[in-house]
PAGUVEX-426862 format. One record per residue: residue number from 1; x, z, y of N, C-alpha, C in turn; residue in three letters. Coordinates in pm, whole numbers. Layout:
PAGUVEX-426862
NUM_X_Z_Y_X_Z_Y_X_Z_Y_ala
...
This chain:
PAGUVEX-426862
1_-4203_-7413_14129_-4132_-7370_14251_-4092_-7225_14241_met
2_-4180_-7147_14178_-4151_-7004_14162_-4036_-6981_14068_ser
3_-4015_-7074_13974_-3905_-7060_13878_-3769_-7078_13945_met
4_-3767_-7154_14055_-3640_-7179_14121_-3598_-7069_14215_asp
5_-3691_-6981_14252_-3657_-6876_14348_-3551_-6779_14298_arg
6_-3561_-6726_14174_-3453_-6636_14127_-3317_-6704_14129_pro
7_-3313_-6831_14090_-3186_-6904_14091_-3129_-6915_14231_phe
8_-3212_-6945_14327_-3168_-6955_14465_-3118_-6823_14518_leu
9_-3188_-6715_14477_-3144_-6582_14518_-3004_-6550_14467_val
10_-2980_-6582_14336_-2849_-6558_14276_-2742_-6637_14348_val
11_-2770_-6764_14375_-2672_-6849_14444_-2642_-6793_14582_val
12_-2744_-6749_14652_-2723_-6693_14785_-2637_-6566_14779_cys
13_-2666_-6481_14677_-2588_-6359_14664_-2441_-6389_14635_leu
14_-2417_-6488_14546_-2280_-6525_14515_-2209_-6578_14637_leu
15_-2280_-6655_14717_-2218_-6707_14839_-2184_-6595_14936_gln
16_-2276_-6496_14943_-2249_-6382_15033_-2130_-6303_14984_val
17_-2127_-6279_14851_-2015_-6203_14795_-1885_-6279_14812_val
18_-1891_-6410_14786_-1771_-6491_14801_-1720_-6491_14943_gly
19_-1811_-6511_15037_-1768_-6511_15177_-1717_-6376_15220_ser
20_-1777_-6270_15166_-1731_-6136_15198_-1591_-6113_15142_ser
21_-1569_-6161_15018_-1437_-6146_14957_-1331_-6222_15036_asn
22_-1363_-6343_15077_-1270_-6422_15155_-1241_-6355_15288_val
23_-1344_-6304_15351_-1324_-6238_15479_-1237_-6114_15465_ser
24_-1256_-6041_15353_-1172_-5921_15330_-1025_-5962_15311_gln
25_-1004_-6074_15242_-866_-6118_15222_-804_-6160_15356_arg
26_-880_-6228_15438_-830_-6259_15572_-797_-6134_15649_his
27_-885_-6035_15635_-862_-5909_15704_-738_-5839_15649_glu
28_-716_-5851_15521_-596_-5790_15459_-471_-5846_15525_phe
29_-463_-5978_15537_-345_-6038_15596_-334_-6002_15744_phe
30_-448_-5987_15812_-442_-5951_15952_-398_-5807_15973_asp
31_-442_-5718_15878_-415_-5575_15893_-282_-5536_15831_val
32_-262_-5579_15706_-144_-5537_15632_-21_-5617_15675_ile
33_-30_-5750_15665_85_-5833_15701_76_-5871_15849_leu
34_71_-5772_15933_61_-5795_16077_200_-5782_16139_asn
35_202_-5779_16268_330_-5775_16338_404_-5643_16319_glu
36_332_-5540_16272_400_-5412_16247_479_-5413_16118_asp
37_447_-5508_16029_521_-5517_15903_643_-5605_15923_tyr
38_761_-5553_15889_885_-5628_15906_946_-5653_15769_asp
39_944_-5777_15721_999_-5807_15588_1150_-5794_15582_pro
40_1215_-5773_15693_1360_-5756_15693_1403_-5613_15664_arg
41_1308_-5521_15662_1338_-5379_15642_1292_-5337_15503_val
42_1379_-5278_15422_1336_-5234_15288_1238_-5118_15299_pro
43_1145_-5107_15203_1040_-5002_15210_1090_-4866_15163_pro
44_1178_-4806_15239_1229_-4672_15204_1119_-4570_15232_leu
45_1108_-4473_15142_1007_-4367_15158_1075_-4232_15139_leu
46_1075_-4150_15243_1136_-4017_15242_1284_-4023_15208_lys
47_1348_-4133_15245_1493_-4143_15224_1532_-4182_15084_gly
48_1436_-4197_14993_1469_-4236_14856_1490_-4388_14847_asp
49_1583_-4432_14763_1604_-4576_14748_1484_-4643_14682_pro
50_1469_-4770_14709_1364_-4850_14645_1403_-4871_14498_val
51_1308_-4844_14409_1333_-4857_14266_1271_-4988_14216_leu
52_1354_-5079_14178_1310_-5213_14131_1320_-5219_13980_asn
53_1206_-5235_13914_1200_-5240_13768_1200_-5387_13725_thr
54_1290_-5423_13631_1313_-5563_13596_1286_-5586_13449_ile
55_1228_-5701_13420_1209_-5750_13283_1247_-5899_13279_gln
56_1312_-5939_13171_1347_-6080_13153_1269_-6138_13036_leu
57_1210_-6254_13059_1145_-6329_12950_1228_-6455_12929_tyr
58_1297_-6463_12814_1388_-6574_12785_1311_-6689_12727_ile
59_1313_-6801_12798_1243_-6921_12752_1328_-7002_12654_leu
60_1455_-7013_12683_1541_-7093_12595_1684_-7092_12639_gly
61_1774_-7106_12541_1917_-7123_12565_1948_-7266_12525_ile
62_1976_-7351_12623_1980_-7494_12596_2113_-7540_12537_asp
63_2223_-7491_12588_2352_-7539_12540_2460_-7435_12569_ser
64_2563_-7439_12483_2679_-7351_12501_2804_-7437_12491_ile
65_2890_-7432_12588_3008_-7518_12592_3134_-7434_12584_ser
66_3216_-7462_12481_3343_-7392_12470_3447_-7451_12564_ala
67_3436_-7577_12597_3535_-7642_12685_3527_-7588_12828_ser
68_3404_-7568_12878_3388_-7512_13014_3356_-7365_13014_thr
69_3341_-7307_12896_3312_-7165_12879_3191_-7122_12963_met
70_3078_-7181_12933_2954_-7145_12998_2836_-7176_12908_asp
71_2717_-7133_12947_2596_-7162_12872_2482_-7181_12969_phe
72_2380_-7252_12922_2264_-7282_13006_2143_-7212_12950_lys
73_2067_-7146_13036_1952_-7068_12993_1840_-7076_13093_met
74_1717_-7072_13042_1596_-7067_13125_1521_-6937_13098_ser
75_1473_-6872_13205_1406_-6744_13184_1321_-6711_13307_phe
76_1230_-6616_13287_1153_-6559_13397_1216_-6426_13437_phe
77_1236_-6404_13565_1276_-6273_13617_1152_-6207_13673_ile
78_1113_-6096_13614_994_-6023_13655_1037_-5891_13720_arg
79_999_-5871_13846_1038_-5751_13920_914_-5675_13967_gln
80_929_-5544_13971_819_-5457_14017_880_-5345_14105_arg
81_824_-5329_14223_866_-5221_14310_747_-5180_14398_trp
82_757_-5066_14461_651_-5015_14548_689_-5031_14694_his
83_595_-5089_14769_610_-5098_14914_490_-5028_14976_asp
84_513_-4905_15023_402_-4823_15074_334_-4888_15195_his
85_402_-4976_15263_342_-5041_15380_234_-5141_15340_arg
86_235_-5184_15212_137_-5281_15166_19_-5218_15091_leu
87_19_-5084_15080_-91_-5016_15009_-223_-5035_15084_ala
88_-328_-5065_15011_-460_-5087_15075_-573_-5013_15004_phe
89_-540_-4913_14922_-644_-4837_14852_-730_-4762_14955_arg
90_-862_-4772_14938_-954_-4707_15031_-991_-4792_15151_gly
91_-921_-4903_15168_-948_-4990_15280_-1013_-5123_15237_arg
92_-974_-5166_15118_-1033_-5289_15061_-1067_-5260_14915_phe
93_-1170_-5329_14865_-1219_-5295_14732_-1182_-5397_14624_asp
94_-1090_-5488_14650_-1050_-5579_14541_-931_-5519_14466_phe
95_-916_-5555_14333_-815_-5489_14250_-673_-5527_14284_pro
96_-651_-5649_14333_-515_-5692_14367_-524_-5815_14459_lys
97_-413_-5842_14524_-401_-5959_14610_-299_-6053_14547_ile
98_-338_-6179_14527_-248_-6281_14474_-201_-6369_14589_glu
99_-72_-6363_14616_-20_-6434_14734_18_-6577_14701_leu
100_-5_-6664_14795_41_-6802_14787_191_-6804_14816_asp
101_259_-6904_14762_404_-6913_14781_441_-6927_14928_thr
102_350_-6979_15010_379_-6994_15153_371_-6862_15228_arg
103_314_-6761_15165_300_-6630_15230_408_-6532_15182_val
104_469_-6563_15067_564_-6470_15007_682_-6439_15097_met
105_717_-6534_15182_831_-6510_15270_805_-6399_15373_ser
106_677_-6360_15387_642_-6253_15480_652_-6115_15418_asn
107_691_-6106_15291_702_-5980_15218_848_-5955_15183_val
108_892_-5830_15200_1029_-5793_15163_1046_-5801_15013_trp
109_1159_-5862_14968_1191_-5868_14824_1335_-5820_14806_val
110_1367_-5763_14692_1505_-5719_14665_1599_-5840_14664_pro
111_1723_-5816_14707_1821_-5925_14715_1898_-5938_14584_asp
112_1826_-5961_14477_1886_-5975_14345_1960_-6108_14336_leu
113_2080_-6105_14283_2153_-6228_14254_2221_-6213_14118_tyr
114_2254_-6325_14055_2315_-6326_13922_2465_-6346_13940_ile
115_2540_-6248_13898_2683_-6242_13928_2762_-6356_13864_lys
116_2731_-6390_13739_2810_-6490_13667_2744_-6628_13668_asn
117_2665_-6653_13770_2596_-6784_13781_2691_-6888_13837_glu
118_2696_-7005_13771_2772_-7119_13821_2684_-7214_13903_lys
119_2569_-7243_13846_2475_-7332_13913_2337_-7299_13859_lys
120_2242_-7279_13950_2106_-7241_13909_2006_-7286_14012_ala
121_1879_-7290_13969_1772_-7327_14061_1642_-7268_14011_asn
122_1549_-7248_14105_1413_-7210_14069_1329_-7337_14064_thr
123_1238_-7345_13971_1161_-7465_13950_1054_-7482_14060_his
124_1027_-7607_14092_930_-7635_14200_836_-7749_14165_ser
125_812_-7774_14038_721_-7879_13995_601_-7813_13926_val
126_479_-7836_13971_446_-7916_14088_447_-7832_14216_thr
127_452_-7703_14200_465_-7610_14314_576_-7513_14280_val
128_632_-7442_14375_734_-7342_14342_685_-7243_14237_pro
129_766_-7230_14130_725_-7144_14017_754_-6997_14050_asn
130_675_-6945_14143_688_-6806_14184_550_-6740_14183_lys
131_549_-6612_14159_424_-6536_14156_446_-6404_14227_leu
132_348_-6364_14308_355_-6232_14372_214_-6174_14381_met
133_198_-6055_14321_71_-5982_14326_95_-5848_14391_his
134_1_-5807_14476_10_-5676_14543_-110_-5593_14500_ile
135_-83_-5469_14454_-188_-5381_14402_-222_-5274_14507_tyr
136_-337_-5208_14489_-384_-5111_14592_-286_-5002_14626_pro
137_-205_-4956_14530_-110_-4850_14560_21_-4899_14620_asp
138_28_-5027_14653_150_-5084_14711_247_-5139_14610_gly
139_206_-5145_14483_293_-5203_14379_299_-5354_14401_leu
140_423_-5404_14403_445_-5548_14417_502_-5601_14285_val
141_435_-5702_14231_483_-5769_14109_530_-5907_14149_val
142_657_-5937_14120_717_-6061_14167_786_-6127_14047_tyr
143_754_-6253_14024_809_-6326_13909_851_-6465_13954_ser
144_962_-6513_13897_1009_-6648_13926_1075_-6705_13801_met
145_1068_-6838_13790_1128_-6908_13678_1262_-6966_13722_arg
146_1368_-6934_13644_1504_-6973_13680_1568_-7047_13564_val
147_1637_-7154_13594_1722_-7225_13497_1859_-7241_13558_thr
148_1960_-7204_13483_2095_-7214_13541_2203_-7219_13436_gly
149_2322_-7248_13482_2444_-7246_13401_2524_-7123_13439_thr
150_2560_-7044_13337_2625_-6915_13361_2758_-6909_13285_phe
151_2856_-6851_13348_2988_-6841_13284_2983_-6742_13167_ser
152_3064_-6771_13067_3071_-6686_12948_3215_-6684_12899_cys
153_3277_-6568_12904_3414_-6553_12859_3417_-6560_12706_gln
154_3476_-6667_12653_3479_-6687_12507_3619_-6663_12453_met
155_3623_-6605_12335_3749_-6581_12265_3748_-6671_12140_tyr
156_3839_-6769_12139_3835_-6875_12038_3941_-6856_11930_leu
157_3986_-6735_11909_4089_-6712_11806_4037_-6753_11668_his
158_3908_-6735_11642_3852_-6766_11510_3774_-6897_11507_lys
159_3781_-6975_11613_3707_-7102_11619_3744_-7192_11502_tyr
160_3647_-7249_11430_3501_-7247_11451_3428_-7141_11370_pro
161_3496_-7038_11328_3433_-6931_11253_3407_-6810_11343_leu
162_3386_-6835_11471_3383_-6730_11570_3244_-6680_11601_asp
163_3238_-6563_11662_3116_-6507_11720_3143_-6480_11868_gln
164_3047_-6513_11951_3062_-6496_12094_2952_-6407_12149_gln
165_2982_-6341_12261_2884_-6260_12333_2881_-6307_12477_thr
166_2767_-6364_12516_2749_-6413_12653_2655_-6318_12728_cys
167_2679_-6306_12856_2608_-6205_12935_2540_-6266_13055_ser
168_2439_-6194_13104_2377_-6219_13234_2385_-6087_13312_ile
169_2444_-6090_13430_2461_-5971_13511_2389_-5990_13644_gln
170_2296_-5900_13673_2216_-5907_13794_2251_-5789_13884_met
171_2290_-5820_14008_2329_-5717_14103_2252_-5733_14233_glu
172_2256_-5630_14314_2211_-5638_14452_2329_-5686_14534_ser
173_2306_-5789_14616_2418_-5846_14690_2456_-5762_14811_tyr
174_2356_-5713_14886_2388_-5644_15011_2349_-5498_15018_gly
175_2252_-5455_14937_2203_-5318_14944_2282_-5229_14847_tyr
176_2328_-5117_14896_2396_-5021_14809_2293_-4940_14732_ser
177_2341_-4856_14642_2249_-4773_14563_2176_-4670_14648_thr
178_2219_-4647_14771_2145_-4557_14860_2014_-4622_14908_asp
179_2008_-4755_14902_1890_-4828_14949_1809_-4889_14836_thr
180_1877_-4939_14733_1810_-5014_14627_1873_-4984_14493_leu
181_1791_-4958_14394_1837_-4936_14258_1755_-5023_14162_lys
182_1826_-5080_14062_1761_-5156_13957_1751_-5067_13833_phe
183_1642_-5084_13759_1633_-5022_13628_1552_-5116_13539_arg
184_1570_-5100_13407_1500_-5186_13311_1355_-5139_13293_trp
185_1271_-5235_13268_1132_-5206_13231_1132_-5137_13094_asn
186_1021_-5071_13061_1010_-5010_12930_1027_-5111_12818_asp
187_984_-5235_12842_1013_-5347_12752_1105_-5441_12829_ile
188_1235_-5422_12821_1327_-5491_12912_1340_-5640_12884_pro
189_1337_-5677_12755_1363_-5815_12718_1253_-5869_12628_leu
190_1209_-5988_12658_1112_-6058_12573_1167_-6201_12557_val
191_1164_-6249_12435_1213_-6385_12413_1105_-6471_12346_gln
192_1110_-6597_12375_1014_-6690_12317_1027_-6694_12166_arg
193_917_-6694_12094_927_-6699_11947_999_-6825_11900_pro
194_1069_-6810_11787_1142_-6922_11726_1247_-6980_11819_asn
195_1314_-6894_11894_1421_-6937_11981_1544_-6972_11896_leu
196_1586_-7099_11899_1697_-7144_11816_1793_-7228_11898_thr
197_1914_-7246_11842_2018_-7329_11900_2076_-7418_11789_leu
198_2118_-7541_11822_2171_-7629_11718_2307_-7586_11664_pro
199_2392_-7528_11749_2529_-7495_11708_2553_-7346_11689_gln
200_2456_-7262_11725_2474_-7118_11716_2352_-7053_11654_phe
201_2376_-6940_11594_2267_-6854_11547_2261_-6733_11638_glu
202_2146_-6711_11700_2131_-6603_11796_2114_-6470_11724_ile
203_2196_-6373_11759_2187_-6240_11701_2112_-6144_11791_gly
204_2168_-6025_11808_2103_-5923_11890_2116_-5957_12040_his
205_2010_-5929_12113_2011_-5938_12258_1989_-5798_12311_ile
206_2089_-5741_12374_2083_-5603_12419_2094_-5596_12571_thr
207_2041_-5488_12627_2045_-5467_12771_2130_-5344_12802_asn
208_2186_-5341_12921_2268_-5229_12962_2268_-5219_13114_his
209_2325_-5110_13164_2341_-5087_13307_2489_-5105_13341_thr
210_2516_-5174_13451_2654_-5206_13485_2683_-5181_13633_cys
211_2637_-5067_13685_2663_-5035_13826_2811_-5044_13857_asp
212_2844_-5095_13974_2983_-5123_14007_3010_-5081_14151_ile
213_3135_-5051_14178_3175_-5006_14312_3271_-5105_14374_thr
214_3240_-5152_14494_3327_-5238_14571_3363_-5165_14702_tyr
215_3492_-5150_14727_3538_-5088_14853_3467_-4955_14879_ala
216_3460_-4872_14775_3400_-4739_14782_3248_-4740_14808_asn
217_3185_-4857_14787_3040_-4868_14802_2983_-4907_14667_val
218_2887_-4827_14619_2829_-4848_14487_2709_-4942_14497_ser
219_2705_-5039_14406_2595_-5137_14400_2531_-5132_14262_phe
220_2399_-5147_14260_2324_-5143_14136_2342_-5271_14057_thr
221_2339_-5261_13924_2362_-5377_13840_2295_-5355_13704_cys
222_2233_-5460_13653_2178_-5462_13517_2231_-5586_13445_leu
223_2247_-5574_13314_2300_-5687_13237_2240_-5696_13099_gly
224_2249_-5815_13042_2210_-5835_12904_2326_-5901_12829_ile
225_2340_-5871_12702_2442_-5931_12616_2372_-6005_12504_asp
226_2408_-6131_12487_2350_-6216_12384_2458_-6246_12280_ile
227_2439_-6194_12161_2537_-6218_12053_2500_-6346_11980_glu
228_2602_-6432_11960_2579_-6560_11895_2692_-6589_11797_met
229_2653_-6635_11679_2750_-6674_11575_2747_-6825_11562_ser
230_2863_-6886_11563_2869_-7031_11555_2827_-7077_11415_arg
231_2739_-7175_11410_2696_-7233_11283_2803_-7334_11240_ala
232_2888_-7296_11143_3005_-7377_11110_2979_-7478_11000_tyr
233_2853_-7500_10963_2823_-7602_10862_2871_-7740_10904_gly
234_2856_-7773_11032_2903_-7902_11083_3053_-7916_11063_tyr
235_3128_-7811_11093_3273_-7818_11082_3320_-7824_10936_tyr
236_3243_-7763_10847_3277_-7772_10705_3270_-7916_10658_ile
237_3162_-7985_10697_3141_-8122_10648_3221_-8225_10725_thr
238_3248_-8199_10854_3313_-8300_10936_3463_-8275_10958_gln
239_3511_-8154_10932_3651_-8124_10958_3720_-8073_10833_val
240_3670_-7966_10774_3741_-7901_10665_3745_-7986_10539_tyr
241_3632_-8036_10495_3629_-8114_10371_3709_-8244_10386_ile
242_3693_-8323_10493_3777_-8444_10507_3926_-8414_10508_pro
243_3968_-8313_10579_4111_-8283_10582_4160_-8233_10447_ser
244_4076_-8161_10374_4113_-8118_10239_4132_-8240_10148_leu
245_4043_-8338_10159_4054_-8458_10077_4178_-8539_10112_leu
246_4215_-8540_10240_4334_-8611_10281_4459_-8546_10218_ile
247_4461_-8413_10215_4574_-8345_10151_4579_-8378_10003_val
248_4464_-8375_9939_4460_-8408_9795_4502_-8555_9773_cys
249_4468_-8642_9863_4508_-8783_9851_4659_-8797_9857_leu
250_4725_-8715_9938_4870_-8724_9947_4938_-8688_9815_ser
251_4868_-8609_9731_4927_-8571_9602_4923_-8682_9501_trp
252_4849_-8790_9525_4845_-8904_9435_4984_-8962_9421_val
253_5066_-8946_9524_5203_-8998_9521_5282_-8940_9405_ser
254_5251_-8819_9362_5326_-8755_9253_5300_-8823_9119_phe
255_5191_-8898_9107_5157_-8966_8982_5204_-9112_8982_trp
256_5254_-9160_9095_5305_-9296_9100_5449_-9301_9054_leu
257_5487_-9413_9003_5623_-9432_8953_5722_-9422_9070_asn
258_5838_-9368_9042_5938_-9353_9150_5990_-9488_9196_ile
259_5966_-9593_9118_6007_-9726_9161_5905_-9790_9257_asp
260_5784_-9730_9264_5681_-9785_9353_5705_-9734_9496_ala
261_5820_-9773_9551_5861_-9721_9682_5765_-9763_9792_ile
262_5727_-9890_9806_5633_-9926_9913_5500_-9853_9905_pro
263_5448_-9840_9783_5318_-9772_9767_5324_-9626_9808_ala
264_5430_-9557_9766_5440_-9414_9794_5468_-9389_9942_arg
265_5550_-9473_10003_5575_-9457_10145_5449_-9487_10226_ile
266_5378_-9592_10191_5255_-9628_10263_5152_-9517_10251_ser
267_5139_-9460_10131_5042_-9352_10111_5079_-9229_10194_leu
268_5208_-9195_10199_5251_-9080_10276_5229_-9097_10426_gly
269_5267_-9213_10477_5249_-9238_10621_5101_-9245_10657_leu
270_5019_-9306_10571_4876_-9316_10599_4810_-9179_10609_leu
271_4844_-9090_10515_4784_-8955_10519_4833_-8877_10640_thr
272_4958_-8893_10680_5009_-8822_10797_4937_-8870_10924_ile
273_4925_-9002_10940_4859_-9055_11059_4711_-9016_11062_leu
274_4645_-9022_10948_4504_-8983_10942_4487_-8835_10975_thr
275_4575_-8751_10925_4568_-8610_10951_4593_-8579_11099_met
276_4685_-8650_11160_4715_-8631_11300_4595_-8672_11387_thr
277_4533_-8782_11353_4417_-8830_11429_4300_-8732_11417_thr
278_4276_-8685_11296_4165_-8590_11277_4191_-8459_11348_gln
279_4315_-8415_11349_4349_-8290_11418_4326_-8302_11567_ser
280_4362_-8417_11625_4338_-8437_11769_4189_-8443_11799_ser
281_4112_-8508_11714_3968_-8516_11736_3898_-8384_11725_gly
282_3942_-8299_11633_3876_-8169_11614_3898_-8076_11731_ala
283_4007_-8095_11805_4039_-8007_11917_4016_-8072_12053_arg
284_3957_-8190_12054_3940_-8262_12179_3845_-8191_12275_ala
285_3743_-8124_12222_3642_-8060_12308_3674_-7915_12342_thr
286_3793_-7868_12306_3829_-7729_12328_3920_-7715_12449_leu
287_3913_-7602_12517_4005_-7579_12630_4147_-7556_12580_pro
288_4243_-7583_12665_4383_-7567_12627_4425_-7421_12646_arg
289_4393_-7340_12547_4426_-7198_12553_4566_-7177_12497_val
290_4626_-7065_12533_4765_-7040_12494_4778_-6979_12356_ser
291_4669_-6929_12298_4678_-6864_12168_4639_-6962_12056_tyr
292_4666_-6920_11934_4642_-7006_11816_4502_-6980_11765_ile
293_4428_-7087_11743_4292_-7078_11690_4292_-7101_11539_lys
294_4182_-7065_11476_4171_-7084_11332_4180_-7230_11294_ala
295_4121_-7318_11376_4126_-7461_11347_4269_-7513_11360_ile
296_4349_-7452_11447_4489_-7492_11462_4569_-7459_11336_asp
297_4544_-7341_11282_4614_-7298_11159_4580_-7393_11046_val
298_4452_-7426_11032_4410_-7515_10923_4472_-7654_10936_trp
299_4459_-7713_11054_4509_-7847_11075_4661_-7854_11062_met
300_4730_-7756_11114_4875_-7755_11106_4922_-7742_10961_ala
301_4853_-7658_10885_4890_-7641_10745_4864_-7768_10663_thr
302_4752_-7831_10688_4722_-7958_10618_4825_-8064_10653_cys
303_4865_-8068_10780_4966_-8165_10822_5100_-8136_10754_leu
304_5135_-8009_10741_5259_-7972_10673_5254_-8016_10527_val
305_5141_-8001_10462_5129_-8039_10320_5146_-8190_10301_phe
306_5081_-8271_10385_5093_-8416_10368_5235_-8461_10406_val
307_5295_-8394_10504_5433_-8427_10539_5529_-8388_10428_phe
308_5502_-8270_10366_5587_-8225_10256_5578_-8319_10136_ala
309_5459_-8380_10113_5446_-8475_10003_5533_-8598_10026_ala
310_5541_-8645_10153_5628_-8758_10184_5775_-8720_10171_leu
311_5809_-8601_10215_5948_-8554_10202_5987_-8540_10054_ile
312_5889_-8496_9972_5917_-8482_9828_5955_-8614_9767_glu
313_5882_-8720_9802_5918_-8851_9749_6056_-8895_9798_phe
314_6083_-8871_9926_6215_-8907_9980_6326_-8835_9905_ser
315_6302_-8708_9876_6402_-8630_9803_6422_-8686_9663_tyr
316_6312_-8717_9596_6322_-8770_9460_6396_-8902_9460_val
317_6360_-8990_9553_6420_-9123_9556_6568_-9116_9590_asn
318_6602_-9035_9690_6742_-9023_9731_6825_-8955_9623_val
319_6768_-8854_9558_6840_-8781_9456_6880_-8873_9341_lys
320_6789_-8960_9299_6820_-9053_9191_6931_-9147_9232_ala
321_6930_-9193_9354_7033_-9286_9398_7167_-9216_9415_arg
322_7165_-9093_9464_7290_-9019_9483_7355_-8993_9348_val
323_7272_-8957_9249_7327_-8933_9115_7392_-9059_9058_gln
324_7328_-9173_9085_7386_-9299_9039_7520_-9324_9104_gln
325_7529_-9294_9236_7657_-9319_9305_7765_-9223_9257_arg
326_7723_-9097_9235_7822_-8997_9190_7874_-9032_9052_arg
327_7790_-9089_8967_7832_-9118_8829_7891_-9259_8814_lys
328_7892_-9331_8928_7952_-9465_8921_8101_-9457_8891_ser
329_8162_-9349_8943_8305_-9331_8916_8331_-9305_8769_ser
330_8233_-9238_8703_8248_-9211_8559_8234_-9340_8480_val
331_8152_-9433_8532_8134_-9559_8463_8261_-9646_8476_arg
332_8331_-9635_8592_8448_-9718_8616_8564_-9682_8524_glu
333_8571_-9550_8486_8681_-9508_8400_8675_-9572_8262_leu
334_8562_-9577_8191_8557_-9648_8064_8587_-9797_8079_pro
335_8550_-9855_8191_8580_-9997_8212_8729_-10022_8219_leu
336_8801_-9927_8280_8946_-9943_8289_9016_-9916_8158_leu
337_8963_-9815_8083_9035_-9775_7961_8992_-9855_7839_leu
338_8866_-9884_7826_8814_-9946_7703_8760_-10086_7725_his
339_8757_-10127_7853_8710_-10262_7878_8570_-10264_7932_gly
340_8530_-10379_7973_8404_-10397_8040_8286_-10371_7950_lys
341_8296_-10399_7826_8183_-10385_7732_8139_-10241_7717_glu
342_8235_-10146_7702_8198_-10005_7688_8132_-9952_7816_asp
343_8177_-9997_7936_8116_-9954_8061_7972_-9995_8073_gly
344_7939_-10113_8024_7803_-10160_8028_7713_-10077_7940_ile
345_7767_-10029_7825_7689_-9944_7736_7662_-9806_7797_lys
346_7757_-9757_7882_7742_-9625_7939_7636_-9622_8051_glu
347_7617_-9733_8124_7530_-9735_8243_7385_-9702_8214_lys
348_7323_-9758_8111_7183_-9724_8086_7162_-9576_8059_pro
349_7255_-9512_7989_7240_-9368_7962_7240_-9286_8090_arg
350_7331_-9317_8183_7340_-9242_8309_7217_-9264_8395_leu
351_7166_-9390_8405_7045_-9418_8481_6927_-9345_8424_asp
352_6919_-9334_8293_6807_-9263_8229_6807_-9114_8265_ser
353_6921_-9054_8272_6928_-8912_8308_6881_-8887_8451_glu
354_6923_-8972_8545_6884_-8954_8684_6734_-8976_8703_ser
355_6676_-9072_8635_6534_-9098_8647_6453_-8986_8584_arg
356_6503_-8931_8476_6432_-8819_8412_6429_-8696_8505_asp
357_6537_-8673_8572_6539_-8559_8665_6443_-8580_8783_glu
358_6435_-8702_8833_6342_-8733_8941_6198_-8714_8894_ala
359_6170_-8755_8772_6035_-8739_8719_5998_-8592_8703_arg
360_6099_-8509_8667_6071_-8366_8654_6029_-8304_8788_arg
361_6093_-8351_8895_6053_-8301_9028_5909_-8339_9059_val
362_5869_-8461_9024_5730_-8504_9045_5633_-8421_8963_asp
363_5670_-8391_8840_5582_-8312_8754_5565_-8169_8808_lys
364_5674_-8112_8859_5664_-7978_8919_5577_-7981_9045_leu
365_5589_-8087_9122_5511_-8099_9246_5363_-8107_9216_ser
366_5328_-8171_9104_5185_-8181_9066_5122_-8042_9046_arg
367_5204_-7945_9013_5153_-7809_8990_5171_-7721_9114_ile
368_5290_-7729_9175_5325_-7638_9285_5239_-7666_9408_ile
369_5225_-7794_9447_5151_-7825_9570_5006_-7777_9564_phe
370_4928_-7812_9460_4789_-7762_9453_4782_-7609_9446_pro
371_4876_-7547_9374_4873_-7403_9361_4899_-7334_9495_leu
372_4997_-7382_9571_5027_-7321_9701_4911_-7345_9798_val
373_4851_-7464_9794_4738_-7492_9882_4617_-7407_9846_phe
374_4597_-7379_9720_4490_-7289_9678_4513_-7148_9729_leu
375_4637_-7101_9721_4670_-6968_9775_4647_-6962_9925_cys
376_4683_-7068_9995_4659_-7072_10139_4510_-7063_10170_phe
377_4427_-7134_10094_4283_-7130_10118_4227_-6991_10095_asn
378_4273_-6924_9992_4223_-6790_9965_4259_-6696_10080_ile
379_4383_-6704_10127_4426_-6618_10237_4352_-6655_10366_ile
380_4339_-6784_10394_4278_-6832_10518_4134_-6785_10529_tyr
381_4052_-6812_10428_3912_-6779_10435_3889_-6628_10426_trp
382_3975_-6556_10358_3961_-6411_10351_3991_-6346_10486_ser
383_4099_-6391_10550_4140_-6330_10678_4037_-6361_10786_val
384_3998_-6486_10801_3911_-6522_10912_3765_-6484_10887_tyr
385_3732_-6440_10765_3596_-6393_10740_3579_-6248_10785_ser
386_3687_-6170_10780_3674_-6026_10809_3744_-5985_10937_val
387_3836_-6067_10986_3916_-6029_11104_3834_-6039_11231_trp
388_3845_-5938_11316_3779_-5936_11445_3889_-5924_11552_val
389_3900_-6021_11643_4003_-6010_11748_3992_-5880_11826_pro
390_4104_-5827_11869_4107_-5697_11934_4022_-5693_12060_glu
391_4022_-5802_12139_3945_-5802_12265_3796_-5808_12241_met
392_3751_-5839_12120_3608_-5842_12088_3558_-5716_12018_gln
393_3650_-5626_11990_3608_-5503_11921_3536_-5411_12017_arg
394_3430_-5351_11965_3352_-5256_12047_3384_-5115_12006_lys
395_3393_-5030_12104_3426_-4890_12077_3308_-4823_12006_asp
């Protein structure tokens, strides 16, 4: 029985301490968050604006859409500011107060909103994903989890070899800089390790200040810029290589006999239709912008090459026939002067000359077409590898 007494004493002390702690917290809410505290009034002290320190913890960037020019991102917004009306140093002895989400509405919070937000929400499974701690000196730490879709102005001149910069801009909606100011935390941005995207490679994420003036009233603003380079491996395998092979397939016509008219026409039409279909599919998910994109240049050039291959055959075929018609008059003269037998001997020689000339055009095409296409590739990949559109250049 004597062995149980120390244990009972400890349990009793813990209960006393626990009840005392609970009573102090009740007293805190009765004293601090009483009717004298008005959450509608910002905690101005000596006329100085409230200084709100912000940090973003990026959980993930889920998707980026070029067709709607937006991106989806999840992150924590962490805010810190001082409210002297909530200071309790010397009155209560606990290190901080952790507020329930049902009590947070009784505390003033900055009216931060995201300027380029299209659609967003704070998570509420299984409870609202919000946190608020109050420290003895009146420091308020406020955090919430946000997932939303945000607009991103994209420049698609180099698509799909492009780099994009998407931003998040946070402003005060109603308070001017005389009442509320935002500033970045000493560690402004934190991102989840191994943050990746399937279609983009994430580059530098930088923060900046973007204070703005509306109707001669200045409002505080903070922003982040996320640099992303499109991973174009998919486009190489699904767009560039197939279209290149289609162009090369159209050159097979140059090795077919000029008498194989159905085969050469079928091959030319097939490559043109295939190229047109692939071009439409490659641009189906893109917005209808007024400028020319890199993918447009590539597809248009490939279409011109397969069309030129069909025109080349038409030229060869027509030229041979025209030569035969032009020389038919020369064949008729020997028939009139020397008789039918001499005219028959002359015809094979004339047909042979016209066919030889048509074959020479095919032989030249076998060299010229691949050579010109090779030069185009060198120029295309060189230009779009180093060129930066003027609107994306940074001073």
